[in-house]
C-alpha positions in Angstrom: -7.8 68.0 14.3 -6.6 68.1 10.6 -3.0 67.2 11.7 -4.4 64.2 13.9 -6.7 63.0 10.9 -3.6 63.2 8.6 -1.3 61.2 11.1 -4.1 58.5 11.2 -4.3 58.3 7.6 -0.5 57.9 7.5 -0.5 55.3 10.2 -2.9 53.3 8.3 -1.5 53.7 5.3 2.2 52.5 7.0 0.5 49.6 8.5 -1.2 48.3 5.2 2.2 49.0 3.5 4.0 46.6 6.2 1.2 43.9 6.1 1.3 43.8 2.1 5.3 43.4 2.7 5.3 40.9 5.4 6.1 37.5 3.9 3.1 35.0 3.8 3.1 31.9 6.0 5.1 29.2 4.5 3.1 26.3 3.3 4.8 23.2 4.6 3.4 19.9 5.0 4.6 17.1 7.5 5.6 13.8 5.9 5.4 10.4 7.5 7.0 7.4 6.5 5.0 3.9 6.5 6.8 1.9 4.1 10.0 2.3 2.1 7.9 3.0 -0.7 4.9 4.5 1.1 4.5 8.0 2.7 1.8 10.1 3.9 1.5 13.8 3.9 -0.2 14.4 6.9 -3.1 16.6 7.6 -3.2 19.5 9.9 -6.1 20.5 12.1 -9.1 21.4 10.2 -10.3 24.2 12.4 -6.9 26.3 11.7 -7.4 28.3 8.3 -3.7 29.5 8.6 -2.2 26.0 8.4 -4.7 23.5 7.2 -3.6 22.1 4.1 -6.3 19.4 3.5 -6.5 15.7 4.0 -4.0 13.0 4.3 -2.4 12.1 1.0 -1.0 9.0 0.4 2.9 9.0 -1.5 3.2 5.4 -3.5 6.6 5.3 -5.0 6.0 2.5 -7.9 8.4 1.2 -10.9 6.7 3.9 -13.1 6.4 6.6 -11.0 4.5 7.9 -8.2 0.7 7.8 -7.2 -0.9 10.3 -4.9 -4.0 9.6 -3.2 -5.6 12.8 -2.8 -3.6 16.4 -3.4 -4.9 18.7 -0.5 -6.5 22.1 -0.8 -5.6 24.7 -3.7 -2.5 26.6 -3.2 -0.5 23.6 -1.6 0.7 21.8 -4.7 4.4 23.3 -4.3 4.7 22.1 -1.1 3.1 18.5 -2.0 5.9 18.4 -4.7 8.4 19.9 -2.7 7.8 16.7 -0.3 7.5 14.2 -2.7 10.7 15.5 -4.1 12.3 15.0 -0.7 11.9 11.0 -0.6 12.2 10.2 -4.5 13.2 11.8 -8.2 10.6 9.9 -9.7 7.8 11.7 -11.3 4.1 12.2 -10.1 1.9 9.9 -12.8 -1.3 9.5 -11.2 -3.8 10.9 -8.6 -6.3 9.2 -7.2 -9.4 11.5 -5.9 -11.0 9.6 -2.9 -14.0 11.9 -3.3 -14.7 15.2 -4.8 -14.4 17.8 -2.0 -11.7 20.7 -2.7 -8.9 19.7 0.2 -8.6 16.8 -1.4 -8.8 17.6 -5.5 -7.3 21.1 -5.0 -3.9 20.6 -7.0 -5.5 18.3 -9.9 -4.4 21.3 -12.0 -1.2 22.0 -10.5 0.6 18.6 -11.4 -0.5 19.3 -14.9 -2.8 17.4 -18.0 -0.4 14.6 -18.2 -0.8 13.2 -14.9 -3.4 10.4 -15.1 -6.6 11.1 -12.5 -8.5 8.4 -11.4 -11.9 8.3 -9.3 -15.3 6.8 -8.7 -17.8 7.6 -11.4 -20.0 9.4 -9.1 -16.8 11.3 -7.9 -16.9 12.6 -11.3 -20.2 13.4 -11.8 -20.0 15.5 -8.3 -16.4 17.2 -9.6 -18.3 18.3 -12.7 -20.4 20.6 -10.4 -17.3 22.4 -9.0 -16.2 26.0 -10.3 -12.5 24.6 -10.4 -13.5 21.6 -13.0 -15.5 24.2 -15.3 -14.1 25.5 -18.4 -10.6 25.0 -18.9 -10.4 23.4 -15.6 -12.2 20.3 -17.0 -9.1 18.6 -18.1 -8.4 18.0 -14.8 -11.3 16.0 -14.1 -10.9 12.2 -13.7 -10.1 10.6 -17.1 -10.4 7.2 -15.6 -13.4 6.2 -13.6 -14.9 2.7 -12.2 -17.8 1.7 -10.7 -17.4 -0.8 -8.2 -13.7 -2.1 -8.2 -10.6 -1.6 -10.2 -7.2 -2.8 -10.1 -4.5 -0.9 -11.3 -1.0 -2.1 -11.6 0.4 -5.5 -10.5 2.5 -7.2 -8.1 4.2 -5.1 -5.8 2.9 -1.9 -7.3 -0.7 -3.0 -7.1 -3.5 -0.7 -6.2 -7.0 -1.9 -5.5 -10.0 0.6 -5.5 -13.3 -0.1 -4.3 -16.6 1.6 -3.8 -19.0 0.3 -1.1 -21.9 2.8 -1.4 -23.0 6.5 -0.2 -21.1 7.9 3.3 -19.2 11.0 3.5 -20.3 11.3 -0.3 -21.9 9.2 -3.2 -18.6 8.5 -4.7 -15.8 7.9 -1.6 -13.3 5.3 -2.9 -11.3 3.0 -0.6 -7.7 2.6 -1.6 -5.5 -0.5 -1.0 -2.0 -1.1 -1.2 -2.2 -5.2 -1.1 1.2 -5.8 -0.6 1.9 -3.4 1.8 -1.3 -4.3 3.7 -2.4 -0.6 4.0 -5.9 1.0 3.4 -6.6 4.4 2.7 -10.0 5.2 3.6 -10.4 8.8 2.6 -13.0 10.7 4.7 -15.4 7.9 5.1 -13.5 7.3 8.1 -12.0 11.1 8.5 -11.8 11.3 12.5 -13.1 10.2 15.9 -16.1 12.1 16.0 -19.6 12.6 14.3 -19.3 12.0 10.4 -19.6 14.4 7.9 -22.1 13.6 5.5 -22.3 15.6 2.5 -25.9 15.4 1.0 -25.7 17.7 -1.5 -22.9 15.6 -3.0 -24.8 12.5 -2.4 -23.6 11.7 1.2 -25.6 9.6 3.6 -25.2 9.1 7.4 -27.9 6.6 7.3 -25.9 4.7 4.7 -22.7 5.0 6.0 -22.8 2.3 8.8 -23.7 -0.2 6.2 -21.1 1.2 3.7 -18.6 0.8 6.5 -19.7 -2.5 7.2 -19.4 -3.8 3.1 -15.9 -2.4 3.6 -14.8 -4.2 6.6 -16.0 -7.3 5.2 -14.6 -7.0 1.7 -11.1 -5.7 2.2 -8.8 -8.0 4.0 -4.9 -8.5 5.1 -4.5 -4.9 6.4 -2.2 -3.8 9.2 -2.4 0.0 8.7 -5.7 2.6 7.9 -4.8 5.9 6.6 -7.7 7.9 7.6 -8.8 11.1 5.9 -8.0 13.5 8.8 -6.4 11.9 11.5 -3.0 9.9 12.8 -2.8 6.5 11.5 -5.1 4.0 12.6 -5.6 0.3 12.7 -8.4 -2.0 11.3 -9.8 -2.6 14.8 -9.9 1.4 15.0 -12.2 1.2 11.8 -14.2 -1.6 13.4 -14.8 0.9 16.3 -15.7 3.6 13.6 -18.4 1.6 12.0 -20.0 0.8 15.5 -19.9 4.4 16.4 -21.4 5.5 13.3 -24.2 2.6 13.8 -24.7 3.6 17.3 -25.2 7.4 16.3 -27.6 6.5 13.8 -29.8 4.2 15.9 -30.0 6.9 18.7 -30.6 9.6 16.1 -33.5 7.5 14.3 -35.3 6.7 17.9 -34.9 10.2 19.0 -36.5 11.6 16.0 -39.4 9.1 16.5 -39.7 10.2 19.8 -40.2 13.7 18.8 -36.8 15.1 20.2 -35.2 18.1 18.9 -31.7 17.8 17.3 -30.3 19.6 20.3 -32.1 16.9 22.6 -30.8 14.3 20.4 -27.4 15.6 20.6 -27.2 16.4 24.5 -28.6 12.7 25.0 -25.8 10.8 22.7 -23.1 9.9 24.8 -19.7 8.7 23.6 -18.5 7.1 26.7 -18.6 3.6 25.2 -16.1 4.7 22.3 -12.9 6.0 24.1 -10.8 8.8 22.5 -14.0 9.9 20.6 -15.4 13.9 20.7 -19.0 15.0 20.2 -17.5 18.5 18.6 -19.0 17.2 15.2 -22.3 14.9 16.5 -24.9 17.6 16.3 -24.1 18.2 12.4 -24.3 14.3 12.1 -27.7 14.1 13.8 -28.7 16.9 11.8 -28.0 15.1 8.8 -29.8 12.0 9.7 -32.8 13.9 10.8 -33.0 15.8 7.4 -32.5 12.6 5.4 -35.3 10.5 7.3 -37.7 13.7 6.7 -36.9 13.7 3.0 
């Protein structure tokens, strides 16, 4: 018995040693060319922890350097940098954080304190609550903020930033590249499913449809939409997304008034009018509406 026990210990130790020596899964992100000076480092599936790198990152190459819109999860900075270097030898000089979450702000520190970081003022406030931006990490908070709108650069290098109200969080930025007719929505339009409204960071599924309506009315001359975690979309897709969030809000509101549970409200919500949409996250969205209306 002692020999068997000893053998078991040795086998376990050997397995642990092999596991420790096994190479880590390489961190690789895919890159999509939209224009000669605009690329997207695409998002992997959020449910797969082994390969999930974070949200879609826009790589905008200007005369002065490279602007990133978001920068993925912590630990993916080198993979981001490698892909940027594969399309330009210009340095990364600016990061625009569309909102506070770590899968969009995780590599602010990786790119160094010399990189200008920009965000909506509420996002900076939300980021200040994150452990990653406390102590020495505070120097990687946005140094430049805005309230409603901001323009960076001019001509072909111009970037317009817009804030239209609460949605995914309280500080979501819509980023527009006017010369290229491209819009980056961040997670105010993440996927074709129930919206994630982070109430702990000021998000609101009640306000989201109106926020999206303001964005659609206020941003014109767009051909391509970069969503937070999905393949590239069109302005028509953004309009459909707004209608979907409005329909979900109306359904949840009526169900709550009727005394239905969140489960019952979820079961009776149909996505049939929205081809390609799923219900995997709808329950969370309805719960967020209930919680907000109760408060």
